[in-house]
C-alpha positions in Angstrom: -192.7 -27.9 40.9 -193.2 -31.2 42.7 -190.4 -33.7 43.2 -190.7 -37.5 42.7 -188.8 -40.6 43.9 -188.7 -43.9 42.1 -190.7 -46.7 43.7 -188.5 -49.5 45.0 -189.0 -52.2 42.4 -186.8 -55.3 41.8 -185.6 -55.8 38.3 -183.4 -58.5 36.6 -180.2 -57.3 35.1 -176.7 -58.3 34.1 -173.5 -56.5 32.9 -173.0 -57.2 29.2 -169.4 -57.9 28.3 -169.8 -58.5 24.6 -167.5 -61.5 24.8 -168.1 -65.1 23.8 -167.0 -66.0 27.3 -169.9 -64.0 28.9 -170.3 -65.8 32.2 -173.9 -64.7 32.8 -176.5 -65.2 30.1 -179.9 -65.2 31.7 -182.5 -67.3 29.9 -184.6 -64.2 29.2 -181.8 -62.6 27.1 -181.2 -65.9 25.3 -185.0 -66.0 24.5 -185.0 -62.3 23.4 -182.1 -63.0 21.0 -183.9 -66.1 19.6 -187.1 -64.2 19.0 -185.3 -61.2 17.4 -186.1 -58.6 20.1 -182.3 -58.4 20.8 -179.6 -58.6 18.1 -175.8 -58.6 18.3 -174.1 -56.4 15.7 -170.5 -56.4 14.8 -168.4 -54.9 12.0 -165.9 -57.7 12.3 -163.9 -55.7 14.9 -164.0 -55.6 18.6 -166.7 -52.9 18.4 -169.7 -55.2 19.2 -173.1 -53.8 20.0 -176.2 -55.2 21.5 -179.3 -53.7 19.9 -182.6 -53.9 21.7 -186.0 -53.3 20.1 -188.1 -51.3 22.5 -191.5 -49.5 22.2 -189.5 -46.3 21.8 -187.3 -47.7 19.0 -183.9 -49.4 18.9 -181.6 -48.9 21.8 -177.9 -49.8 21.6 -175.8 -51.2 24.4 -172.0 -51.1 24.4 -169.6 -53.4 26.2 -169.9 -52.8 29.9 -173.5 -51.6 29.8 -176.2 -53.3 31.9 -179.1 -55.0 30.3 -182.3 -54.7 32.3 -185.5 -56.7 32.3 -188.2 -54.4 33.8 -191.3 -55.2 35.8 -193.4 -55.9 32.7 -190.7 -58.0 31.0 -189.4 -55.1 28.9 -185.7 -55.2 28.0 -183.5 -52.2 27.7 -179.9 -51.2 28.1 -178.5 -48.8 30.8 -175.1 -47.2 31.0 -173.0 -48.6 33.8 -172.6 -45.4 35.7 -176.3 -44.7 35.7 -177.1 -48.3 36.7 -174.7 -48.2 39.6 -176.1 -44.9 40.9 -179.7 -46.1 40.5 -179.7 -49.8 41.5 -178.3 -52.0 44.3 -178.1 -55.8 44.5 -180.9 -57.5 46.5 -181.1 -60.9 47.9 -182.7 -63.1 50.5 -182.0 -63.4 54.2 -180.1 -66.6 53.6 -177.2 -65.0 51.6 -177.7 -61.3 52.5 -177.8 -60.4 48.8 -174.5 -62.0 47.9 -175.9 -65.0 46.0 -173.4 -67.3 47.7 -173.4 -68.9 51.1 -171.0 -71.0 53.2 -171.8 -74.7 53.6 -172.9 -75.8 57.1 -169.3 -76.3 58.4 -167.9 -73.2 56.7 -165.6 -75.0 54.3 -166.7 -73.7 50.9 -169.2 -71.4 49.2 -172.1 -72.6 47.1 -174.9 -70.8 45.2 -177.8 -69.7 47.3 -180.7 -72.0 46.7 -183.3 -69.4 47.8 -182.6 -66.5 45.5 -181.4 -65.7 42.0 -178.8 -63.0 42.7 
């Protein structure tokens, strides 16, 4: 049997906390919620789920799962442990993948203007 390796592709993703204070809501997830591709389900308890409509059917994300936007714009959840084994952060030469850089005199950090990490 032959073995295969995933091609190195860059995806967009964020860790979903399920909180109102979610610090990172990329525009693509906001748009997916607005158009009904993604819904938030709650039974009035702390058990909040993010439900994503995919070509394979509905997929459910729990708090702490990553939400991925693939190379063709498809959205799907991924368990944190699988995500962390499969993906690593990427970035530009300016910030070395950290998304933040020092100012010119090294006094404070600011968001990297060259990438979207």
